[in-house]
C-alpha positions in Angstrom: -67.2 -6.5 26.2 -67.8 -3.6 23.5 -71.3 -3.1 25.2 -70.7 0.5 26.5 -69.2 1.5 23.4 -72.5 1.1 21.2 -74.0 3.6 23.8 -71.0 5.9 23.8 -71.0 6.0 19.9 -74.6 7.3 19.8 -73.6 10.4 21.4 -71.2 11.1 18.6 -73.9 10.5 16.2 -75.9 13.6 17.3 -75.8 16.7 15.2 -73.6 19.0 17.7 -69.8 19.4 18.6 -70.9 18.6 22.1 -72.2 15.3 21.7 -69.1 14.6 19.9 -66.8 15.6 22.9 -69.0 14.3 25.5 -68.9 10.8 23.8 -65.0 11.4 23.9 -65.0 12.4 27.4 -66.9 9.6 28.8 -65.1 7.2 26.6 -61.7 8.2 27.9 -63.0 7.5 31.6 -64.5 4.2 30.6 -61.6 2.9 29.0 -58.6 4.6 30.8 -60.2 6.0 34.0 -57.7 4.5 36.7 -54.6 5.6 34.5 -56.5 9.4 34.3 -57.3 9.2 37.9 -53.8 8.2 39.0 -51.8 10.8 36.5 -54.3 13.9 37.3 -54.4 13.1 41.1 -51.0 12.4 41.6 -50.0 15.3 39.4 -52.4 17.9 41.8 -50.6 16.3 44.6 -47.6 16.8 43.7 -47.9 20.1 42.7 -49.3 20.9 46.1 -46.7 19.1 48.0 -43.6 20.7 45.8 -45.2 24.2 46.9 -44.7 23.4 50.6 -40.7 22.4 50.0 -41.1 19.0 51.6 -39.6 17.2 48.9 -38.4 14.0 50.6 -42.0 13.3 51.6 -43.2 13.8 48.0 -40.6 11.3 46.7 -41.5 9.1 49.1 -45.2 9.0 48.2 -44.5 8.7 44.6 -42.3 5.9 45.1 -45.2 3.9 47.0 -47.7 4.8 44.3 -45.2 3.5 41.3 -44.5 0.2 43.5 -48.3 -0.2 44.3 -49.3 0.5 40.7 -46.6 -2.0 39.2 -46.9 -4.8 41.8 -50.9 -4.5 42.0 -51.0 -5.0 38.1 -48.7 -7.8 37.8 -50.3 -9.8 40.7 -53.9 -9.1 39.6 -53.3 -9.8 35.9 -54.0 -13.6 35.8 -57.0 -13.0 38.0 -58.7 -10.1 36.3 -58.2 -11.7 32.7 -59.9 -15.0 33.5 -62.6 -12.9 35.2 -63.0 -11.0 32.5 -63.5 -14.1 30.3 -66.0 -15.7 32.8 -68.1 -12.6 32.9 -67.9 -12.5 29.0 -69.4 -15.6 28.9 -72.2 -15.0 31.3 -73.2 -11.7 29.4 -73.2 -13.8 26.0 -75.2 -16.7 27.7 -77.6 -13.6 29.0 -77.4 -14.9 32.6 -75.3 -12.6 34.8 -77.0 -14.0 38.2 -73.7 -14.9 39.1 -71.8 -11.4 38.5 -72.1 -9.8 42.2 -70.8 -13.4 43.7 -67.7 -13.3 41.2 -67.3 -9.5 42.2 -67.1 -10.6 45.9 -65.2 -13.7 45.3 -62.4 -12.1 42.9 -62.2 -9.1 45.9 -61.5 -11.8 48.5 -58.8 -13.1 46.1 -57.1 -9.9 45.9 -57.2 -9.3 49.7 -55.7 -12.8 50.2 -53.1 -12.5 47.6 -52.1 -9.0 47.7 -52.2 -8.1 51.5 -49.6 -10.7 52.5 -47.2 -9.4 49.8 -47.7 -5.8 50.7 -47.3 -6.5 54.6 -44.0 -8.4 53.5 -43.0 -5.4 51.3 -43.6 -2.5 53.4 -43.0 -4.0 57.3 -40.5 -6.5 56.2 -38.3 -5.2 53.2 -38.8 -1.6 53.3 -37.8 0.8 56.2 -40.9 3.2 56.2 -42.7 4.7 59.1 -45.6 2.6 60.6 -48.3 5.0 59.3 -46.7 5.1 55.9 -46.4 1.2 55.8 -49.8 0.7 57.0 -51.4 3.3 54.5 -49.0 1.6 51.7 -50.7 -1.7 52.4 -54.2 0.0 52.2 -53.5 1.7 49.2 -52.0 -1.2 47.3 -55.3 -3.1 48.0 -57.5 -0.4 47.1 -55.7 -0.1 43.7 -56.1 -3.9 43.3 -59.9 -3.3 43.7 -60.1 -0.4 41.3 -58.4 -2.8 38.6 -61.0 -5.6 39.5 -64.1 -3.3 39.3 -62.8 -1.7 36.1 -63.2 -5.1 34.4 -67.0 -4.7 35.1 -67.5 -1.1 33.4 -67.3 -2.1 29.8 -70.5 -3.9 30.4 -72.5 -1.0 32.1 -74.6 1.4 30.2 -74.4 4.4 32.5 -71.5 5.9 31.2 -72.0 9.1 33.2 -72.1 7.0 36.5 -68.5 6.0 35.5 -67.1 9.5 34.9 -68.8 10.9 38.1 -66.9 8.1 39.9 -63.5 9.1 38.9 -64.3 12.6 39.1 -65.3 12.7 42.7 -62.4 10.3 43.5 -59.9 12.8 42.1 -61.9 15.7 43.7 -61.7 13.8 46.9 -57.7 13.1 46.5 -57.2 16.7 45.7 -59.3 18.2 48.4 -58.1 16.1 51.0 -54.5 16.8 50.3 -55.5 20.6 49.9 -57.1 20.6 53.2 -54.3 19.3 54.8 -51.3 21.6 56.7 -48.8 23.6 54.6 -46.1 20.9 55.4 -47.8 17.7 54.3 -46.3 14.1 54.9 -45.9 11.4 52.7 -48.5 9.6 55.0 -50.9 12.4 54.4 -50.4 12.5 50.7 -50.8 8.7 50.6 -54.2 9.0 52.9 -55.5 11.7 50.4 -54.9 9.5 47.3 -56.2 6.6 49.0 -59.5 8.3 49.9 -59.9 9.1 46.5 -59.4 5.7 45.3 -62.0 4.5 47.9 -64.3 6.7 46.9 -64.2 5.9 43.4 -64.3 2.2 44.1 -67.1 2.6 46.3 -69.2 4.7 43.4 -68.7 2.0 41.0 -69.2 -0.8 43.2 -72.5 0.8 44.0 -73.3 0.8 40.3 -72.2 -2.8 39.3 -74.3 -3.9 42.1 -77.2 -2.0 41.0 -76.7 -3.3 37.8 -76.7 -6.9 38.9 -78.9 -7.1 41.7 -78.7 -10.6 42.2 -78.0 -12.5 45.7 -74.4 -13.4 46.3 -74.1 -17.3 46.3 -70.8 -19.2 45.8 -68.5 -16.5 45.6 -65.6 -18.6 44.5 -67.4 -20.7 41.7 -65.3 -19.1 38.9 -62.0 -20.2 40.3 -62.5 -23.6 38.4 -62.1 -21.5 35.2 -58.7 -21.1 35.7 -58.0 -25.0 34.6 -59.6 -24.5 31.2 -58.3 -20.7 31.1 -54.9 -21.1 32.1 -53.4 -19.8 29.1 -55.6 -16.8 29.4 -54.2 -16.7 33.1 -50.4 -16.9 31.8 -51.1 -14.0 29.4 -52.7 -11.7 31.9 -49.0 -12.1 34.0 -47.0 -11.9 31.0 -48.7 -8.6 29.5 -48.7 -6.7 32.7 -45.1 -8.0 33.5 -44.2 -6.6 29.8 -45.3 -3.3 30.7 -43.4 -2.7 33.9 -40.3 -4.8 33.1 -38.4 -2.1 31.8 -38.9 0.0 34.6 -37.5 -2.9 36.9 -34.3 -3.0 35.0 -34.1 0.8 34.8 -34.2 0.7 38.6 -30.6 -0.9 38.2 -29.0 2.3 36.4 -26.3 4.2 37.9 -28.5 7.4 38.2 -31.6 5.2 40.0 -32.3 6.8 43.5 -31.6 4.5 46.5 -33.6 6.1 49.5 -33.0 4.8 53.1 -36.5 3.1 52.7 -34.9 0.5 50.3 -37.7 1.4 47.6 -35.0 1.8 44.8 -36.7 3.9 41.7 -35.4 6.3 38.9 -37.8 9.1 38.9 -36.7 10.6 36.0 -37.4 7.4 33.9 -40.6 6.6 35.7 -41.8 10.0 35.5 -41.4 10.3 31.7 -42.9 7.0 31.2 -45.8 8.0 33.5 -46.5 11.2 31.2 -46.1 8.9 28.0 -48.6 6.4 28.8 -51.1 9.5 29.2 -50.9 10.3 25.5 -52.5 7.0 24.3 -56.1 8.0 26.1 -57.4 9.2 22.6 -56.8 6.2 21.4 -58.0 4.2 24.0 -61.4 6.3 23.7 -61.7 6.0 20.0 -60.9 2.2 20.0 -63.5 1.5 22.7 -66.0 3.9 21.0 -65.5 3.3 17.0 -62.9 0.7 16.1 -63.9 -2.2 18.3 -67.8 -1.6 17.8 -67.3 -1.9 14.3 -65.1 -4.7 14.4 -67.5 -6.5 16.6 -70.4 -6.0 14.1 -68.4 -7.4 11.4 -67.4 -10.2 13.6 -71.0 -11.1 14.9 -72.0 -11.0 11.3 -69.3 -13.5 10.3 -70.3 -16.0 12.9 -74.2 -15.6 12.5 -73.8 -16.1 8.9 -72.0 -19.5 9.6 -74.9 -20.5 11.9 -77.2 -19.8 9.3 -75.5 -22.1 7.1 -74.5 -19.4 4.4 -73.0 -20.5 1.3 -69.6 -20.1 0.4 -69.4 -16.9 -1.6 -71.1 -15.3 1.4 -68.6 -16.8 3.8 -65.8 -15.3 2.0 -67.5 -11.8 1.5 -68.1 -11.6 5.2 -64.6 -12.8 5.7 -63.4 -9.8 3.5 -65.5 -7.7 5.3 -63.9 -8.7 8.9 -60.5 -8.3 7.5 -61.1 -5.0 5.9 -62.8 -3.7 9.1 -59.7 -4.5 11.0 -57.4 -3.0 8.3 -59.2 0.0 8.5 -59.2 0.2 12.4 -55.5 -0.3 12.4 -54.8 2.4 10.0 -57.2 4.9 11.5 -55.6 4.0 15.0 -52.0 4.7 13.5 -53.2 7.9 11.7 -54.9 9.4 15.1 -52.2 8.2 17.5 -49.6 8.9 15.2 -50.9 12.3 14.8 -51.5 12.9 18.5 -47.7 11.6 19.2 -46.1 13.7 17.0 -47.8 16.9 18.1 -46.9 15.9 21.7 -43.0 15.1 20.8 -42.9 18.7 18.7 -44.6 20.3 21.5 -42.8 18.5 24.4 -40.3 21.5 25.3 -43.0 23.7 25.8 -45.3 21.2 27.9 -41.9 20.6 30.1 -41.6 24.4 30.5 -45.3 24.9 31.6 -45.5 22.3 34.0 -41.7 22.5 35.3 -40.6 19.0 34.3 -37.1 18.6 34.3 -35.5 18.7 30.8 -33.4 15.6 31.4 -36.7 13.7 31.2 -37.2 15.0 27.6 -35.4 12.1 25.5 -37.1 9.4 27.6 -40.2 10.9 27.4 -40.2 11.5 23.6 -39.1 7.6 23.2 -41.9 6.8 25.5 -44.5 8.5 23.3 -43.2 6.7 20.5 -43.4 3.2 22.5 -46.8 4.0 23.7 -48.2 4.4 19.9 -47.0 1.1 19.1 -48.2 -0.2 22.5 -51.7 0.7 21.9 -52.1 -1.0 18.4 -50.6 -4.2 20.2 -53.3 -3.9 22.8 -55.8 -3.6 19.8 -54.4 -6.7 18.0 -54.3 -8.7 21.0 -57.9 -8.0 21.9 -58.7 -9.0 18.1 -57.0 -12.4 18.6 -58.9 -12.9 21.8 -62.2 -12.6 20.2 -61.5 -15.4 18.2 -60.2 -17.3 21.3 -56.6 -17.6 19.7 -55.1 -18.1 23.4 -51.7 -19.7 22.4 -50.7 -16.8 19.6 -51.8 -14.2 22.5 -49.5 -15.5 24.9 -46.7 -16.0 22.5 -46.7 -12.5 21.8 -46.7 -11.1 25.1 -43.9 -13.5 26.1 -41.9 -11.7 23.3 -43.0 -8.4 24.3 -42.1 -9.4 28.1 -38.5 -10.7 26.9 -37.9 -8.0 24.2 -38.6 -5.2 26.8 -36.4 -6.7 29.4 -33.7 -7.4 26.8 -33.9 -3.8 25.2 -33.9 -2.1 28.5 -30.8 -3.9 29.8 -29.1 -3.1 26.2 -30.1 0.6 26.6 -28.3 0.6 30.2 -25.0 -0.5 28.6 -24.9 2.6 26.3 -25.9 5.4 29.1 -28.3 7.9 29.8 -28.6 9.2 26.1 -29.8 5.9 25.1 -32.6 5.6 27.9 -35.9 4.9 26.7 -34.8 3.2 23.5 -35.4 -0.1 24.7 -39.0 0.3 25.4 -39.5 1.9 22.2 -37.9 -0.8 19.9 -39.6 -3.6 22.3 -43.1 -2.1 21.2 -42.0 -1.4 17.7 -40.6 -5.1 17.0 -43.7 -6.5 19.1 -46.3 -5.0 17.0 -44.5 -6.3 14.1 -44.9 -9.6 15.4 -48.5 -9.0 16.4 -49.5 -7.8 13.1 -48.0 -10.7 11.4 -49.5 -13.2 13.8 -52.9 -11.4 13.2 -52.7 -11.0 9.6 -52.0 -14.8 9.1 -54.7 -15.9 11.6 -57.2 -13.9 10.0 -56.1 -14.9 6.3 -57.1 -18.5 7.5 -60.4 -17.8 9.1 -62.2 -20.1 7.6 -60.1 -22.7 7.9 -59.4 -21.8 11.7 -63.2 -21.9 12.1 -64.0 -25.0 10.6 -61.1 -27.2 11.2 -58.8 -25.9 13.9 -61.3 -24.5 16.3 -63.9 -27.1 15.6 -64.5 -29.2 18.7 -66.4 -32.1 16.8 -63.3 -32.6 14.6 -60.6 -32.2 17.4 -62.8 -34.7 19.3 
């Protein structure tokens, strides 16, 4: 689903610096909007709340947001990946009449699965004030809906609407927070953040429904797709669980915080990793706008030539072009993200000093930046494998990532605080090596995979 990438790529081909900057800015919002919204809005509200001296309210607010992001991603993962595949199939078939129905049905699934979980978590397990618990439930659902609408964004061509939606949402969150009294409460901060999410989701929903102006019929017609795509659903769970499992493990660290609410966190580790993830924004923007579009063009050319009964010489030439495009993309991503990561690692002390971040997080942050470098490359390779419908290898790689991240995080706990963060870094590094080896093997045998292993007539 590289559609919006082609539109954004045109901006970078203008003969001026402004066009290039606009292209990357819009691409960052389209590819990483939810994360940027969260980090910037959360950071702004935290600065505002910290100035009031009400640190307990700030910590409770941050804890709820962390829990909601973690569980909404893990719970939504299977639904999102299957829905993405169904939508991609519909776009490829040039029949998107069912898109609004899928959106309505998927929203209902999010509500039916996440509301009971949120109620059990915040009203049953956690000890929170009723207002905070109620807003926490609403916030979890709003975050789940944001993930849901995000999968429709790459099919849209109006990149400005996407950027405006996230900017207006962030503005609403910050404006509401600032408009509150000088002594903000956890409920007030949650209300401000949730209102920002609702504004963003509402604007994106309006744009999606305008893009797909069709009647809503049979909203749950996509659910049978879980049967043929059960491996995709499993991969959606495994990948999101892998991203968060090190945080779950680190919440058992001796330095973890055990508040009266019962919602255990490790603020030094969690905050450092949140900031580290933000460093992959440039690579995500470049991948959507340049790398994926070039790969997609080579991918389409390869299979269209097959459909036109190209001879063996042309097939091999197209195969070499496809592999070279991918290798160039991986190399360019490593160079770009590596440069960004190195610069941030070297400048980390100055960055921490400017923003008043606890220097105890410095080592974890640097390892998180290195881990994020390889995580974005893992994601790129997984997307490439998904293009060729290699579902089993994708699940195997993600399961390896999940196991490695859990095991190395646990191992780092045994060595003490100085080693915190090494687990995530090593898990990402090893998973990248495995993903690259698997991708290289399958792409090297692509003609065989196409004509024999993935040939329905032969398998039948």
